[in-house]
C-alpha beads as a LAMMPS data file, in Angstrom:
LAMMPS data file: protein, C-alpha beads

205 atoms
204 bonds

1 atom types
1 bond types

-500.0 500.0 xlo xhi
-500.0 500.0 ylo yhi
-500.0 500.0 zlo zhi

Masses

1 110.0

Atoms # bond

1 1 1 -10.672 5.333 -15.773
2 1 1 -9.915 5.551 -12.391
3 1 1 -10.175 8.980 -10.805
4 1 1 -6.855 8.543 -7.820
5 1 1 -6.736 11.506 -5.138
6 1 1 -3.674 11.033 -2.925
7 1 1 -3.491 11.672 1.021
8 1 1 -0.293 12.509 2.687
9 1 1 -0.046 11.695 6.193
10 1 1 2.143 10.796 9.138
11 1 1 6.023 11.667 9.905
12 1 1 6.955 9.129 7.244
13 1 1 4.935 12.117 4.834
14 1 1 3.137 8.319 3.695
15 1 1 0.279 8.503 0.977
16 1 1 -2.787 6.408 1.354
17 1 1 -5.649 6.493 -2.230
18 1 1 -8.470 6.708 -2.474
19 1 1 -9.550 5.449 -6.060
20 1 1 -12.584 6.200 -7.907
21 1 1 -14.482 4.832 -10.395
22 1 1 -18.424 6.177 -11.453
23 1 1 -20.161 6.432 -7.377
24 1 1 -17.685 3.696 -6.095
25 1 1 -14.261 3.668 -4.115
26 1 1 -11.438 2.244 -2.627
27 1 1 -9.115 2.861 -0.166
28 1 1 -5.666 1.841 -0.516
29 1 1 -3.947 1.523 2.940
30 1 1 -4.971 4.225 5.952
31 1 1 -1.762 7.219 6.632
32 1 1 -2.723 9.323 9.489
33 1 1 -5.639 11.613 8.899
34 1 1 -6.761 9.133 6.567
35 1 1 -9.915 9.171 7.481
36 1 1 -11.078 12.485 8.241
37 1 1 -10.228 13.259 4.328
38 1 1 -12.291 10.511 3.679
39 1 1 -14.951 12.189 5.314
40 1 1 -14.443 15.715 4.345
41 1 1 -13.957 14.820 0.474
42 1 1 -18.032 13.008 1.521
43 1 1 -17.648 9.445 0.110
44 1 1 -17.913 6.102 1.669
45 1 1 -15.344 3.596 -0.100
46 1 1 -16.614 -0.443 -0.325
47 1 1 -13.486 -2.078 1.078
48 1 1 -9.569 -0.209 2.160
49 1 1 -6.308 -2.290 1.550
50 1 1 -3.496 -2.606 2.926
51 1 1 -0.057 -2.842 1.157
52 1 1 1.491 -3.444 4.186
53 1 1 1.463 -3.360 8.257
54 1 1 4.363 -0.617 8.877
55 1 1 2.433 2.314 11.130
56 1 1 2.766 4.478 8.949
57 1 1 0.615 2.986 6.619
58 1 1 -2.289 1.408 8.566
59 1 1 -2.636 3.392 11.415
60 1 1 -6.090 5.050 10.965
61 1 1 -6.552 1.738 9.470
62 1 1 -8.771 0.837 13.681
63 1 1 -10.474 4.508 12.307
64 1 1 -11.693 4.069 8.414
65 1 1 -13.239 0.988 9.475
66 1 1 -15.476 1.842 12.371
67 1 1 -15.851 5.464 10.044
68 1 1 -17.066 3.594 7.507
69 1 1 -17.646 0.059 8.613
70 1 1 -16.022 -1.230 5.429
71 1 1 -14.244 -4.382 4.421
72 1 1 -10.409 -4.445 5.191
73 1 1 -7.944 -6.328 3.233
74 1 1 -4.837 -7.098 4.227
75 1 1 -2.213 -10.549 3.419
76 1 1 -1.755 -10.917 7.873
77 1 1 -3.958 -10.304 10.469
78 1 1 -3.474 -7.395 12.508
79 1 1 0.427 -8.152 14.431
80 1 1 2.826 -5.465 16.724
81 1 1 5.505 -7.742 15.081
82 1 1 4.195 -6.109 11.651
83 1 1 3.468 -2.085 12.717
84 1 1 7.026 -1.988 13.701
85 1 1 5.707 -0.018 17.396
86 1 1 8.236 -0.959 19.460
87 1 1 11.333 -0.900 17.356
88 1 1 10.106 3.140 16.225
89 1 1 8.934 3.926 20.704
90 1 1 12.422 2.456 21.542
91 1 1 13.710 4.739 18.372
92 1 1 12.317 8.058 19.659
93 1 1 12.091 7.042 23.911
94 1 1 7.959 7.903 22.932
95 1 1 5.127 5.006 23.761
96 1 1 3.524 4.658 20.609
97 1 1 1.314 1.408 19.678
98 1 1 -1.392 0.896 16.314
99 1 1 -4.385 1.204 17.119
100 1 1 -5.540 -3.118 16.658
101 1 1 -7.838 -3.382 14.012
102 1 1 -9.553 -6.713 12.406
103 1 1 -8.378 -8.428 8.916
104 1 1 -11.436 -8.955 7.009
105 1 1 -10.055 -11.161 3.508
106 1 1 -6.175 -12.188 3.411
107 1 1 -5.436 -11.393 0.169
108 1 1 -3.088 -13.924 -2.062
109 1 1 -1.804 -14.106 -5.433
110 1 1 -4.371 -17.348 -6.141
111 1 1 -7.117 -14.868 -6.584
112 1 1 -7.573 -12.220 -7.363
113 1 1 -9.336 -9.774 -5.533
114 1 1 -12.970 -7.292 -6.803
115 1 1 -13.157 -3.477 -6.659
116 1 1 -15.213 -0.997 -8.371
117 1 1 -16.476 -3.364 -10.889
118 1 1 -13.399 -4.175 -11.670
119 1 1 -11.209 -7.732 -11.171
120 1 1 -7.431 -6.556 -10.107
121 1 1 -4.502 -8.392 -9.777
122 1 1 -2.295 -9.225 -5.896
123 1 1 1.335 -9.864 -6.433
124 1 1 3.210 -11.218 -3.259
125 1 1 7.007 -9.257 -3.331
126 1 1 9.017 -9.470 -0.054
127 1 1 11.923 -7.898 1.035
128 1 1 9.891 -4.489 2.645
129 1 1 8.202 -6.455 4.808
130 1 1 6.596 -10.122 5.184
131 1 1 3.718 -8.978 4.652
132 1 1 3.920 -6.007 1.444
133 1 1 1.096 -6.088 -1.175
134 1 1 0.611 -4.207 -4.280
135 1 1 -2.592 -4.181 -6.287
136 1 1 -2.265 -3.680 -9.965
137 1 1 -5.654 -3.107 -12.673
138 1 1 -4.133 -3.934 -15.134
139 1 1 -7.068 -2.936 -17.585
140 1 1 -6.688 0.876 -16.242
141 1 1 -2.816 0.161 -17.013
142 1 1 -2.707 0.842 -13.466
143 1 1 -0.890 -0.730 -10.089
144 1 1 -0.916 0.659 -6.329
145 1 1 3.164 0.080 -5.085
146 1 1 2.579 0.480 -1.270
147 1 1 6.790 0.863 -0.088
148 1 1 8.229 -1.775 -2.761
149 1 1 9.165 0.403 -5.427
150 1 1 9.579 4.158 -5.797
151 1 1 10.386 6.756 -8.216
152 1 1 14.657 6.380 -8.076
153 1 1 13.950 4.066 -5.690
154 1 1 13.365 1.021 -3.945
155 1 1 12.021 0.061 -0.012
156 1 1 14.283 -0.236 2.430
157 1 1 15.214 -3.499 4.262
158 1 1 16.529 -2.633 6.983
159 1 1 13.486 -3.685 8.881
160 1 1 13.198 -6.811 11.018
161 1 1 12.157 -9.242 8.326
162 1 1 14.003 -7.437 4.995
163 1 1 15.419 -8.634 2.669
164 1 1 17.722 -6.824 -0.636
165 1 1 16.912 -9.848 -2.883
166 1 1 13.985 -11.022 -1.991
167 1 1 12.698 -6.961 -2.744
168 1 1 15.119 -7.685 -6.397
169 1 1 13.559 -10.519 -7.162
170 1 1 9.875 -9.499 -6.529
171 1 1 11.024 -5.970 -8.284
172 1 1 12.645 -8.271 -10.766
173 1 1 9.640 -11.168 -12.095
174 1 1 6.451 -8.420 -11.024
175 1 1 6.519 -5.734 -11.827
176 1 1 8.966 -5.238 -14.263
177 1 1 7.300 -7.455 -16.973
178 1 1 4.239 -5.746 -16.576
179 1 1 3.638 -3.338 -19.670
180 1 1 5.871 0.574 -19.419
181 1 1 1.992 2.163 -19.293
182 1 1 1.537 0.891 -16.404
183 1 1 1.697 4.180 -13.654
184 1 1 2.691 3.272 -10.596
185 1 1 1.282 5.290 -7.986
186 1 1 3.468 4.785 -4.478
187 1 1 3.283 4.896 -0.486
188 1 1 5.877 7.789 -0.703
189 1 1 6.663 10.462 -3.602
190 1 1 4.949 11.583 -7.185
191 1 1 4.227 8.591 -8.946
192 1 1 6.090 6.695 -11.940
193 1 1 5.329 4.158 -14.109
194 1 1 7.174 0.971 -14.295
195 1 1 9.114 2.010 -18.122
196 1 1 11.131 4.602 -16.847
197 1 1 11.880 3.192 -13.259
198 1 1 13.163 -0.250 -15.885
199 1 1 15.176 2.123 -17.405
200 1 1 16.746 5.422 -15.514
201 1 1 16.448 3.637 -11.875
202 1 1 19.864 3.556 -10.744
203 1 1 19.413 1.151 -7.974
204 1 1 17.838 -1.248 -11.401
205 1 1 21.037 -1.150 -13.165

Bonds

1 1 1 2
2 1 2 3
3 1 3 4
4 1 4 5
5 1 5 6
6 1 6 7
7 1 7 8
8 1 8 9
9 1 9 10
10 1 10 11
11 1 11 12
12 1 12 13
13 1 13 14
14 1 14 15
15 1 15 16
16 1 16 17
17 1 17 18
18 1 18 19
19 1 19 20
20 1 20 21
21 1 21 22
22 1 22 23
23 1 23 24
24 1 24 25
25 1 25 26
26 1 26 27
27 1 27 28
28 1 28 29
29 1 29 30
30 1 30 31
31 1 31 32
32 1 32 33
33 1 33 34
34 1 34 35
35 1 35 36
36 1 36 37
37 1 37 38
38 1 38 39
39 1 39 40
40 1 40 41
41 1 41 42
42 1 42 43
43 1 43 44
44 1 44 45
45 1 45 46
46 1 46 47
47 1 47 48
48 1 48 49
49 1 49 50
50 1 50 51
51 1 51 52
52 1 52 53
53 1 53 54
54 1 54 55
55 1 55 56
56 1 56 57
57 1 57 58
58 1 58 59
59 1 59 60
60 1 60 61
61 1 61 62
62 1 62 63
63 1 63 64
64 1 64 65
65 1 65 66
66 1 66 67
67 1 67 68
68 1 68 69
69 1 69 70
70 1 70 71
71 1 71 72
72 1 72 73
73 1 73 74
74 1 74 75
75 1 75 76
76 1 76 77
77 1 77 78
78 1 78 79
79 1 79 80
80 1 80 81
81 1 81 82
82 1 82 83
83 1 83 84
84 1 84 85
85 1 85 86
86 1 86 87
87 1 87 88
88 1 88 89
89 1 89 90
90 1 90 91
91 1 91 92
92 1 92 93
93 1 93 94
94 1 94 95
95 1 95 96
96 1 96 97
97 1 97 98
98 1 98 99
99 1 99 100
100 1 100 101
101 1 101 102
102 1 102 103
103 1 103 104
104 1 104 105
105 1 105 106
106 1 106 107
107 1 107 108
108 1 108 109
109 1 109 110
110 1 110 111
111 1 111 112
112 1 112 113
113 1 113 114
114 1 114 115
115 1 115 116
116 1 116 117
117 1 117 118
118 1 118 119
119 1 119 120
120 1 120 121
121 1 121 122
122 1 122 123
123 1 123 124
124 1 124 125
125 1 125 126
126 1 126 127
127 1 127 128
128 1 128 129
129 1 129 130
130 1 130 131
131 1 131 132
132 1 132 133
133 1 133 134
134 1 134 135
135 1 135 136
136 1 136 137
137 1 137 138
138 1 138 139
139 1 139 140
140 1 140 141
141 1 141 142
142 1 142 143
143 1 143 144
144 1 144 145
145 1 145 146
146 1 146 147
147 1 147 148
148 1 148 149
149 1 149 150
150 1 150 151
151 1 151 152
152 1 152 153
153 1 153 154
154 1 154 155
155 1 155 156
156 1 156 157
157 1 157 158
158 1 158 159
159 1 159 160
160 1 160 161
161 1 161 162
162 1 162 163
163 1 163 164
164 1 164 165
165 1 165 166
166 1 166 167
167 1 167 168
168 1 168 169
169 1 169 170
170 1 170 171
171 1 171 172
172 1 172 173
173 1 173 174
174 1 174 175
175 1 175 176
176 1 176 177
177 1 177 178
178 1 178 179
179 1 179 180
180 1 180 181
181 1 181 182
182 1 182 183
183 1 183 184
184 1 184 185
185 1 185 186
186 1 186 187
187 1 187 188
188 1 188 189
189 1 189 190
190 1 190 191
191 1 191 192
192 1 192 193
193 1 193 194
194 1 194 195
195 1 195 196
196 1 196 197
197 1 197 198
198 1 198 199
199 1 199 200
200 1 200 201
201 1 201 202
202 1 202 203
203 1 203 204
204 1 204 205
């Protein structure tokens, strides 16, 4: 049904996804190098969706919007607190900033998103970041998970705004009830399935 291609870029080896159905394309997350990669593929995305605004997931957001004139969907407006750029600067001792971008539409659990001719459910699961989202497409058994849940892991909760209890509650109530065959494409590392993580993820047992 859907075709997914992954670009992994930046110092955190962050996954950005190009989802294709027919001649329509959607980008989810914008790690470093994402704009050039999409342009090299010769496609034009109809939208950019951000799972959250940590710097490694939105470093190329402004470049994508400028290059393709596509709308940008996120939970919150651009925020230097959410990007963690000041924390990275303190850690590395080097100045760092994410190019600012304009959020076109604020995603909400109360309003499904439309892309590629299908509706997608929005799951707001804070704990890794206050604005963390997952995007679920039930007909395609597809979940774009950001940094909420990984193969054999979960998102870090030691950043500002993090909460272990919020993260686990969101995973247990919003992701684990999904069908076992749901394919989870995370913000880092390889894809997995909801069924596998429910039964084998050591942090969820």
